[in-house]
PDB file of N, CA, C and O in Angstrom, chain B, residues numbered from 101:
ATOM      1  N   MET B 101      53.321 -17.836  67.234  1.00  0.00           N
ATOM      2  CA  MET B 101      53.345 -18.118  65.812  1.00  0.00           C
ATOM      3  C   MET B 101      51.951 -17.881  65.224  1.00  0.00           C
ATOM      4  O   MET B 101      50.947 -18.300  65.801  1.00  0.00           O
ATOM      5  N   THR B 102      51.898 -17.213  64.083  1.00  0.00           N
ATOM      6  CA  THR B 102      50.638 -16.926  63.422  1.00  0.00           C
ATOM      7  C   THR B 102      50.130 -18.160  62.700  1.00  0.00           C
ATOM      8  O   THR B 102      50.893 -18.856  62.030  1.00  0.00           O
ATOM      9  N   VAL B 103      48.838 -18.429  62.840  1.00  0.00           N
ATOM     10  CA  VAL B 103      48.221 -19.544  62.120  1.00  0.00           C
ATOM     11  C   VAL B 103      47.408 -18.952  60.970  1.00  0.00           C
ATOM     12  O   VAL B 103      46.505 -18.141  61.177  1.00  0.00           O
ATOM     13  N   TYR B 104      47.750 -19.377  59.762  1.00  0.00           N
ATOM     14  CA  TYR B 104      47.051 -18.880  58.585  1.00  0.00           C
ATOM     15  C   TYR B 104      45.987 -19.879  58.183  1.00  0.00           C
ATOM     16  O   TYR B 104      46.225 -21.087  58.184  1.00  0.00           O
ATOM     17  N   THR B 105      44.814 -19.374  57.838  1.00  0.00           N
ATOM     18  CA  THR B 105      43.710 -20.263  57.493  1.00  0.00           C
ATOM     19  C   THR B 105      43.518 -20.402  55.989  1.00  0.00           C
ATOM     20  O   THR B 105      42.724 -21.231  55.545  1.00  0.00           O
ATOM     21  N   ARG B 106      44.223 -19.616  55.211  1.00  0.00           N
ATOM     22  CA  ARG B 106      44.134 -19.703  53.749  1.00  0.00           C
ATOM     23  C   ARG B 106      45.533 -19.797  53.189  1.00  0.00           C
ATOM     24  O   ARG B 106      46.478 -19.226  53.733  1.00  0.00           O
ATOM     25  N   ARG B 107      45.654 -20.526  52.095  1.00  0.00           N
ATOM     26  CA  ARG B 107      46.952 -20.628  51.428  1.00  0.00           C
ATOM     27  C   ARG B 107      47.311 -19.288  50.788  1.00  0.00           C
ATOM     28  O   ARG B 107      46.437 -18.527  50.374  1.00  0.00           O
ATOM     29  N   LEU B 108      48.597 -19.020  50.717  1.00  0.00           N
ATOM     30  CA  LEU B 108      49.084 -17.803  50.067  1.00  0.00           C
ATOM     31  C   LEU B 108      48.571 -17.739  48.631  1.00  0.00           C
ATOM     32  O   LEU B 108      48.167 -16.674  48.165  1.00  0.00           O
ATOM     33  N   SER B 109      48.584 -18.865  47.933  1.00  0.00           N
ATOM     34  CA  SER B 109      48.131 -18.874  46.543  1.00  0.00           C
ATOM     35  C   SER B 109      46.669 -18.461  46.425  1.00  0.00           C
ATOM     36  O   SER B 109      46.287 -17.825  45.443  1.00  0.00           O
ATOM     37  N   ASP B 110      45.845 -18.812  47.408  1.00  0.00           N
ATOM     38  CA  ASP B 110      44.432 -18.410  47.379  1.00  0.00           C
ATOM     39  C   ASP B 110      44.294 -16.896  47.536  1.00  0.00           C
ATOM     40  O   ASP B 110      43.457 -16.271  46.886  1.00  0.00           O
ATOM     41  N   LYS B 111      45.113 -16.319  48.394  1.00  0.00           N
ATOM     42  CA  LYS B 111      45.075 -14.869  48.597  1.00  0.00           C
ATOM     43  C   LYS B 111      45.565 -14.135  47.351  1.00  0.00           C
ATOM     44  O   LYS B 111      45.002 -13.111  46.965  1.00  0.00           O
ATOM     45  N   ILE B 112      46.614 -14.662  46.727  1.00  0.00           N
ATOM     46  CA  ILE B 112      47.124 -14.044  45.502  1.00  0.00           C
ATOM     47  C   ILE B 112      46.071 -14.118  44.411  1.00  0.00           C
ATOM     48  O   ILE B 112      45.892 -13.161  43.658  1.00  0.00           O
ATOM     49  N   LEU B 113      45.372 -15.237  44.318  1.00  0.00           N
ATOM     50  CA  LEU B 113      44.334 -15.397  43.308  1.00  0.00           C
ATOM     51  C   LEU B 113      43.210 -14.377  43.514  1.00  0.00           C
ATOM     52  O   LEU B 113      42.683 -13.841  42.540  1.00  0.00           O
ATOM     53  N   LEU B 114      42.844 -14.108  44.746  1.00  0.00           N
ATOM     54  CA  LEU B 114      41.818 -13.090  45.022  1.00  0.00           C
ATOM     55  C   LEU B 114      42.290 -11.699  44.591  1.00  0.00           C
ATOM     56  O   LEU B 114      41.525 -10.930  44.011  1.00  0.00           O
ATOM     57  N   ALA B 115      43.549 -11.386  44.879  1.00  0.00           N
ATOM     58  CA  ALA B 115      44.101 -10.096  44.463  1.00  0.00           C
ATOM     59  C   ALA B 115      44.153 -10.004  42.940  1.00  0.00           C
ATOM     60  O   ALA B 115      43.887  -8.946  42.369  1.00  0.00           O
ATOM     61  N   PHE B 116      44.497 -11.120  42.280  1.00  0.00           N
ATOM     62  CA  PHE B 116      44.515 -11.166  40.815  1.00  0.00           C
ATOM     63  C   PHE B 116      43.129 -10.853  40.255  1.00  0.00           C
ATOM     64  O   PHE B 116      43.000 -10.057  39.325  1.00  0.00           O
ATOM     65  N   GLU B 117      42.107 -11.467  40.812  1.00  0.00           N
ATOM     66  CA  GLU B 117      40.737 -11.232  40.339  1.00  0.00           C
ATOM     67  C   GLU B 117      40.359  -9.758  40.486  1.00  0.00           C
ATOM     68  O   GLU B 117      39.729  -9.185  39.597  1.00  0.00           O
ATOM     69  N   GLN B 118      40.740  -9.153  41.597  1.00  0.00           N
ATOM     70  CA  GLN B 118      40.449  -7.734  41.804  1.00  0.00           C
ATOM     71  C   GLN B 118      41.191  -6.887  40.779  1.00  0.00           C
ATOM     72  O   GLN B 118      40.625  -5.937  40.238  1.00  0.00           O
ATOM     73  N   ALA B 119      42.441  -7.217  40.507  1.00  0.00           N
ATOM     74  CA  ALA B 119      43.216  -6.460  39.523  1.00  0.00           C
ATOM     75  C   ALA B 119      42.570  -6.560  38.145  1.00  0.00           C
ATOM     76  O   ALA B 119      42.506  -5.570  37.417  1.00  0.00           O
ATOM     77  N   CYS B 120      42.094  -7.743  37.786  1.00  0.00           N
ATOM     78  CA  CYS B 120      41.425  -7.913  36.491  1.00  0.00           C
ATOM     79  C   CYS B 120      40.148  -7.093  36.424  1.00  0.00           C
ATOM     80  O   CYS B 120      39.877  -6.430  35.422  1.00  0.00           O
ATOM     81  N   GLU B 121      39.371  -7.140  37.487  1.00  0.00           N
ATOM     82  CA  GLU B 121      38.090  -6.427  37.515  1.00  0.00           C
ATOM     83  C   GLU B 121      38.268  -4.917  37.440  1.00  0.00           C
ATOM     84  O   GLU B 121      37.385  -4.213  36.950  1.00  0.00           O
ATOM     85  N   THR B 122      39.393  -4.415  37.916  1.00  0.00           N
ATOM     86  CA  THR B 122      39.621  -2.970  37.895  1.00  0.00           C
ATOM     87  C   THR B 122      40.472  -2.532  36.709  1.00  0.00           C
ATOM     88  O   THR B 122      40.782  -1.349  36.562  1.00  0.00           O
ATOM     89  N   GLY B 123      40.848  -3.491  35.864  1.00  0.00           N
ATOM     90  CA  GLY B 123      41.608  -3.147  34.663  1.00  0.00           C
ATOM     91  C   GLY B 123      43.088  -2.944  34.885  1.00  0.00           C
ATOM     92  O   GLY B 123      43.778  -2.417  34.013  1.00  0.00           O
ATOM     93  N   ALA B 124      43.584  -3.349  36.028  1.00  0.00           N
ATOM     94  CA  ALA B 124      45.008  -3.201  36.339  1.00  0.00           C
ATOM     95  C   ALA B 124      45.760  -4.434  35.815  1.00  0.00           C
ATOM     96  O   ALA B 124      46.208  -5.278  36.591  1.00  0.00           O
ATOM     97  N   LEU B 125      45.888  -4.517  34.489  1.00  0.00           N
ATOM     98  CA  LEU B 125      46.448  -5.716  33.868  1.00  0.00           C
ATOM     99  C   LEU B 125      47.929  -5.901  34.156  1.00  0.00           C
ATOM    100  O   LEU B 125      48.387  -7.037  34.273  1.00  0.00           O
ATOM    101  N   ASP B 126      48.688  -4.824  34.273  1.00  0.00           N
ATOM    102  CA  ASP B 126      50.105  -4.955  34.626  1.00  0.00           C
ATOM    103  C   ASP B 126      50.253  -5.576  36.014  1.00  0.00           C
ATOM    104  O   ASP B 126      51.100  -6.440  36.240  1.00  0.00           O
ATOM    105  N   CYS B 127      49.419  -5.120  36.925  1.00  0.00           N
ATOM    106  CA  CYS B 127      49.434  -5.662  38.280  1.00  0.00           C
ATOM    107  C   CYS B 127      48.973  -7.126  38.262  1.00  0.00           C
ATOM    108  O   CYS B 127      49.556  -7.973  38.939  1.00  0.00           O
ATOM    109  N   ALA B 128      47.935  -7.414  37.492  1.00  0.00           N
ATOM    110  CA  ALA B 128      47.422  -8.785  37.378  1.00  0.00           C
ATOM    111  C   ALA B 128      48.510  -9.721  36.863  1.00  0.00           C
ATOM    112  O   ALA B 128      48.640 -10.854  37.326  1.00  0.00           O
ATOM    113  N   GLU B 129      49.277  -9.241  35.913  1.00  0.00           N
ATOM    114  CA  GLU B 129      50.354 -10.060  35.354  1.00  0.00           C
ATOM    115  C   GLU B 129      51.422 -10.360  36.412  1.00  0.00           C
ATOM    116  O   GLU B 129      51.918 -11.484  36.494  1.00  0.00           O
ATOM    117  N   GLN B 130      51.771  -9.366  37.212  1.00  0.00           N
ATOM    118  CA  GLN B 130      52.753  -9.582  38.273  1.00  0.00           C
ATOM    119  C   GLN B 130      52.210 -10.534  39.337  1.00  0.00           C
ATOM    120  O   GLN B 130      52.945 -11.360  39.879  1.00  0.00           O
ATOM    121  N   LEU B 131      50.920 -10.409  39.626  1.00  0.00           N
ATOM    122  CA  LEU B 131      50.308 -11.309  40.597  1.00  0.00           C
ATOM    123  C   LEU B 131      50.316 -12.754  40.095  1.00  0.00           C
ATOM    124  O   LEU B 131      50.490 -13.685  40.882  1.00  0.00           O
ATOM    125  N   LEU B 132      50.130 -12.942  38.789  1.00  0.00           N
ATOM    126  CA  LEU B 132      50.205 -14.299  38.243  1.00  0.00           C
ATOM    127  C   LEU B 132      51.613 -14.869  38.363  1.00  0.00           C
ATOM    128  O   LEU B 132      51.780 -16.068  38.583  1.00  0.00           O
ATOM    129  N   LYS B 133      52.617 -14.024  38.222  1.00  0.00           N
ATOM    130  CA  LYS B 133      53.993 -14.491  38.420  1.00  0.00           C
ATOM    131  C   LYS B 133      54.193 -14.921  39.875  1.00  0.00           C
ATOM    132  O   LYS B 133      54.835 -15.935  40.148  1.00  0.00           O
ATOM    133  N   ALA B 134      53.638 -14.143  40.799  1.00  0.00           N
ATOM    134  CA  ALA B 134      53.718 -14.504  42.213  1.00  0.00           C
ATOM    135  C   ALA B 134      52.932 -15.783  42.483  1.00  0.00           C
ATOM    136  O   ALA B 134      53.362 -16.627  43.269  1.00  0.00           O
ATOM    137  N   LEU B 135      51.780 -15.923  41.829  1.00  0.00           N
ATOM    138  CA  LEU B 135      50.971 -17.134  41.984  1.00  0.00           C
ATOM    139  C   LEU B 135      51.735 -18.359  41.500  1.00  0.00           C
ATOM    140  O   LEU B 135      51.750 -19.399  42.160  1.00  0.00           O
ATOM    141  N   GLU B 136      52.362 -18.223  40.349  1.00  0.00           N
ATOM    142  CA  GLU B 136      53.143 -19.330  39.800  1.00  0.00           C
ATOM    143  C   GLU B 136      54.280 -19.706  40.752  1.00  0.00           C
ATOM    144  O   GLU B 136      54.534 -20.887  40.986  1.00  0.00           O
ATOM    145  N   MET B 137      54.956 -18.702  41.295  1.00  0.00           N
ATOM    146  CA  MET B 137      56.044 -18.967  42.234  1.00  0.00           C
ATOM    147  C   MET B 137      55.511 -19.671  43.484  1.00  0.00           C
ATOM    148  O   MET B 137      56.121 -20.615  43.985  1.00  0.00           O
ATOM    149  N   SER B 138      54.383 -19.204  43.970  1.00  0.00           N
ATOM    150  CA  SER B 138      53.787 -19.789  45.160  1.00  0.00           C
ATOM    151  C   SER B 138      53.392 -21.250  44.930  1.00  0.00           C
ATOM    152  O   SER B 138      53.588 -22.102  45.796  1.00  0.00           O
ATOM    153  N   LEU B 139      52.840 -21.519  43.764  1.00  0.00           N
ATOM    154  CA  LEU B 139      52.383 -22.888  43.464  1.00  0.00           C
ATOM    155  C   LEU B 139      53.544 -23.847  43.234  1.00  0.00           C
ATOM    156  O   LEU B 139      53.400 -25.050  43.452  1.00  0.00           O
ATOM    157  N   THR B 140      54.680 -23.339  42.802  1.00  0.00           N
ATOM    158  CA  THR B 140      55.790 -24.229  42.456  1.00  0.00           C
ATOM    159  C   THR B 140      56.867 -24.327  43.527  1.00  0.00           C
ATOM    160  O   THR B 140      57.714 -25.218  43.455  1.00  0.00           O
ATOM    161  N   THR B 141      56.860 -23.442  44.515  1.00  0.00           N
ATOM    162  CA  THR B 141      57.938 -23.474  45.498  1.00  0.00           C
ATOM    163  C   THR B 141      57.481 -23.880  46.887  1.00  0.00           C
ATOM    164  O   THR B 141      58.321 -24.122  47.753  1.00  0.00           O
ATOM    165  N   MET B 142      56.204 -23.961  47.126  1.00  0.00           N
ATOM    166  CA  MET B 142      55.718 -24.341  48.452  1.00  0.00           C
ATOM    167  C   MET B 142      55.965 -25.822  48.684  1.00  0.00           C
ATOM    168  O   MET B 142      56.029 -26.614  47.743  1.00  0.00           O
ATOM    169  N   GLY B 143      56.098 -26.168  49.911  1.00  0.00           N
ATOM    170  CA  GLY B 143      56.289 -27.580  50.236  1.00  0.00           C
ATOM    171  C   GLY B 143      57.746 -27.910  50.404  1.00  0.00           C
ATOM    172  O   GLY B 143      58.434 -27.307  51.228  1.00  0.00           O
ATOM    173  N   GLY B 144      58.214 -28.838  49.651  1.00  0.00           N
ATOM    174  CA  GLY B 144      59.592 -29.287  49.723  1.00  0.00           C
ATOM    175  C   GLY B 144      59.623 -30.769  49.430  1.00  0.00           C
ATOM    176  O   GLY B 144      58.621 -31.345  49.006  1.00  0.00           O
ATOM    177  N   PRO B 145      60.754 -31.383  49.650  1.00  0.00           N
ATOM    178  CA  PRO B 145      60.859 -32.811  49.373  1.00  0.00           C
ATOM    179  C   PRO B 145      59.794 -33.605  50.132  1.00  0.00           C
ATOM    180  O   PRO B 145      59.667 -33.492  51.351  1.00  0.00           O
ATOM    181  N   GLY B 146      59.055 -34.386  49.408  1.00  0.00           N
ATOM    182  CA  GLY B 146      58.022 -35.219  50.021  1.00  0.00           C
ATOM    183  C   GLY B 146      56.716 -34.505  50.302  1.00  0.00           C
ATOM    184  O   GLY B 146      55.777 -35.117  50.810  1.00  0.00           O
ATOM    185  N   ALA B 147      56.635 -33.213  49.980  1.00  0.00           N
ATOM    186  CA  ALA B 147      55.401 -32.464  50.228  1.00  0.00           C
ATOM    187  C   ALA B 147      54.305 -32.942  49.288  1.00  0.00           C
ATOM    188  O   ALA B 147      54.562 -33.271  48.130  1.00  0.00           O
ATOM    189  N   VAL B 148      53.098 -32.976  49.793  1.00  0.00           N
ATOM    190  CA  VAL B 148      51.950 -33.400  49.001  1.00  0.00           C
ATOM    191  C   VAL B 148      50.981 -32.234  48.906  1.00  0.00           C
ATOM    192  O   VAL B 148      50.560 -31.683  49.922  1.00  0.00           O
ATOM    193  N   ASP B 149      50.630 -31.864  47.688  1.00  0.00           N
ATOM    194  CA  ASP B 149      49.653 -30.794  47.476  1.00  0.00           C
ATOM    195  C   ASP B 149      48.271 -31.402  47.609  1.00  0.00           C
ATOM    196  O   ASP B 149      47.944 -32.362  46.911  1.00  0.00           O
ATOM    197  N   ARG B 150      47.467 -30.862  48.487  1.00  0.00           N
ATOM    198  CA  ARG B 150      46.136 -31.422  48.757  1.00  0.00           C
ATOM    199  C   ARG B 150      45.026 -30.744  47.971  1.00  0.00           C
ATOM    200  O   ARG B 150      43.845 -30.992  48.214  1.00  0.00           O
ATOM    201  N   ARG B 151      45.404 -29.890  47.030  1.00  0.00           N
ATOM    202  CA  ARG B 151      44.368 -29.231  46.231  1.00  0.00           C
ATOM    203  C   ARG B 151      43.633 -30.275  45.400  1.00  0.00           C
ATOM    204  O   ARG B 151      44.252 -31.136  44.775  1.00  0.00           O
ATOM    205  N   LEU B 152      42.330 -30.189  45.402  1.00  0.00           N
ATOM    206  CA  LEU B 152      41.529 -31.116  44.603  1.00  0.00           C
ATOM    207  C   LEU B 152      41.212 -30.543  43.235  1.00  0.00           C
ATOM    208  O   LEU B 152      40.936 -31.284  42.291  1.00  0.00           O
ATOM    209  N   ASN B 153      41.253 -29.216  43.130  1.00  0.00           N
ATOM    210  CA  ASN B 153      40.831 -28.572  41.897  1.00  0.00           C
ATOM    211  C   ASN B 153      41.825 -27.476  41.520  1.00  0.00           C
ATOM    212  O   ASN B 153      41.918 -26.457  42.204  1.00  0.00           O
ATOM    213  N   MET B 154      42.558 -27.683  40.443  1.00  0.00           N
ATOM    214  CA  MET B 154      43.517 -26.685  39.972  1.00  0.00           C
ATOM    215  C   MET B 154      42.881 -25.757  38.932  1.00  0.00           C
ATOM    216  O   MET B 154      43.540 -24.843  38.436  1.00  0.00           O
ATOM    217  N   GLU B 155      41.628 -25.982  38.605  1.00  0.00           N
ATOM    218  CA  GLU B 155      40.954 -25.204  37.563  1.00  0.00           C
ATOM    219  C   GLU B 155      40.984 -23.697  37.804  1.00  0.00           C
ATOM    220  O   GLU B 155      41.198 -22.956  36.845  1.00  0.00           O
ATOM    221  N   PRO B 156      40.782 -23.200  39.024  1.00  0.00           N
ATOM    222  CA  PRO B 156      40.822 -21.744  39.221  1.00  0.00           C
ATOM    223  C   PRO B 156      42.166 -21.129  38.823  1.00  0.00           C
ATOM    224  O   PRO B 156      42.215 -19.996  38.344  1.00  0.00           O
ATOM    225  N   TYR B 157      43.242 -21.867  39.019  1.00  0.00           N
ATOM    226  CA  TYR B 157      44.563 -21.356  38.692  1.00  0.00           C
ATOM    227  C   TYR B 157      44.772 -21.340  37.180  1.00  0.00           C
ATOM    228  O   TYR B 157      45.326 -20.388  36.629  1.00  0.00           O
ATOM    229  N   VAL B 158      44.331 -22.386  36.532  1.00  0.00           N
ATOM    230  CA  VAL B 158      44.417 -22.445  35.067  1.00  0.00           C
ATOM    231  C   VAL B 158      43.558 -21.341  34.466  1.00  0.00           C
ATOM    232  O   VAL B 158      43.977 -20.667  33.524  1.00  0.00           O
ATOM    233  N   HIS B 159      42.359 -21.154  35.006  1.00  0.00           N
ATOM    234  CA  HIS B 159      41.441 -20.121  34.512  1.00  0.00           C
ATOM    235  C   HIS B 159      42.071 -18.732  34.646  1.00  0.00           C
ATOM    236  O   HIS B 159      41.868 -17.881  33.780  1.00  0.00           O
ATOM    237  N   ALA B 160      42.830 -18.492  35.716  1.00  0.00           N
ATOM    238  CA  ALA B 160      43.460 -17.188  35.924  1.00  0.00           C
ATOM    239  C   ALA B 160      44.419 -16.867  34.773  1.00  0.00           C
ATOM    240  O   ALA B 160      44.412 -15.751  34.254  1.00  0.00           O
ATOM    241  N   PHE B 161      45.234 -17.831  34.379  1.00  0.00           N
ATOM    242  CA  PHE B 161      46.171 -17.608  33.274  1.00  0.00           C
ATOM    243  C   PHE B 161      45.416 -17.373  31.967  1.00  0.00           C
ATOM    244  O   PHE B 161      45.805 -16.526  31.163  1.00  0.00           O
ATOM    245  N   GLU B 162      44.347 -18.117  31.763  1.00  0.00           N
ATOM    246  CA  GLU B 162      43.536 -17.935  30.553  1.00  0.00           C
ATOM    247  C   GLU B 162      42.842 -16.579  30.558  1.00  0.00           C
ATOM    248  O   GLU B 162      42.751 -15.923  29.520  1.00  0.00           O
ATOM    249  N   ARG B 163      42.355 -16.158  31.716  1.00  0.00           N
ATOM    250  CA  ARG B 163      41.660 -14.872  31.815  1.00  0.00           C
ATOM    251  C   ARG B 163      42.593 -13.720  31.481  1.00  0.00           C
ATOM    252  O   ARG B 163      42.213 -12.814  30.739  1.00  0.00           O
ATOM    253  N   LEU B 164      43.803 -13.741  32.015  1.00  0.00           N
ATOM    254  CA  LEU B 164      44.736 -12.653  31.717  1.00  0.00           C
ATOM    255  C   LEU B 164      45.052 -12.614  30.238  1.00  0.00           C
ATOM    256  O   LEU B 164      45.104 -11.536  29.645  1.00  0.00           O
ATOM    257  N   GLN B 165      45.262 -13.760  29.635  1.00  0.00           N
ATOM    258  CA  GLN B 165      45.564 -13.804  28.203  1.00  0.00           C
ATOM    259  C   GLN B 165      44.406 -13.219  27.389  1.00  0.00           C
ATOM    260  O   GLN B 165      44.625 -12.460  26.445  1.00  0.00           O
ATOM    261  N   ALA B 166      43.187 -13.573  27.760  1.00  0.00           N
ATOM    262  CA  ALA B 166      42.006 -13.056  27.057  1.00  0.00           C
ATOM    263  C   ALA B 166      41.890 -11.545  27.223  1.00  0.00           C
ATOM    264  O   ALA B 166      41.573 -10.841  26.264  1.00  0.00           O
ATOM    265  N   LEU B 167      42.144 -11.040  28.430  1.00  0.00           N
ATOM    266  CA  LEU B 167      42.067  -9.607  28.662  1.00  0.00           C
ATOM    267  C   LEU B 167      43.142  -8.846  27.901  1.00  0.00           C
ATOM    268  O   LEU B 167      42.884  -7.763  27.377  1.00  0.00           O
ATOM    269  N   LYS B 168      44.338  -9.401  27.837  1.00  0.00           N
ATOM    270  CA  LYS B 168      45.429  -8.756  27.095  1.00  0.00           C
ATOM    271  C   LYS B 168      45.137  -8.753  25.604  1.00  0.00           C
ATOM    272  O   LYS B 168      45.465  -7.788  24.914  1.00  0.00           O
ATOM    273  N   ASN B 169      44.527  -9.813  25.099  1.00  0.00           N
ATOM    274  CA  ASN B 169      44.185  -9.884  23.674  1.00  0.00           C
ATOM    275  C   ASN B 169      43.061  -8.917  23.319  1.00  0.00           C
ATOM    276  O   ASN B 169      42.969  -8.475  22.174  1.00  0.00           O
ATOM    277  N   ALA B 170      42.216  -8.587  24.271  1.00  0.00           N
ATOM    278  CA  ALA B 170      41.088  -7.699  24.026  1.00  0.00           C
ATOM    279  C   ALA B 170      41.522  -6.223  23.963  1.00  0.00           C
ATOM    280  O   ALA B 170      40.793  -5.380  23.440  1.00  0.00           O
ATOM    281  N   VAL B 171      42.694  -5.926  24.492  1.00  0.00           N
ATOM    282  CA  VAL B 171      43.166  -4.528  24.535  1.00  0.00           C
ATOM    283  C   VAL B 171      43.702  -4.100  23.189  1.00  0.00           C
ATOM    284  O   VAL B 171      44.142  -2.960  23.034  1.00  0.00           O
TER     285      VAL B 171
END
């Protein structure tokens, strides 16, 4: 069994940042949809999210909106 050291949402967020930096806004938007799915479907009944800081995720949604408005 593979042991992952980073959450899927963290990896998606890194890909989102790269998409924003390269101007691939359509891709960035799809990655945010994947990020949202990852953040809302992981775990299950009784699961506890141990994230201490949700700010990077909120910032990602704000960043995409700002970039889309600038176009």
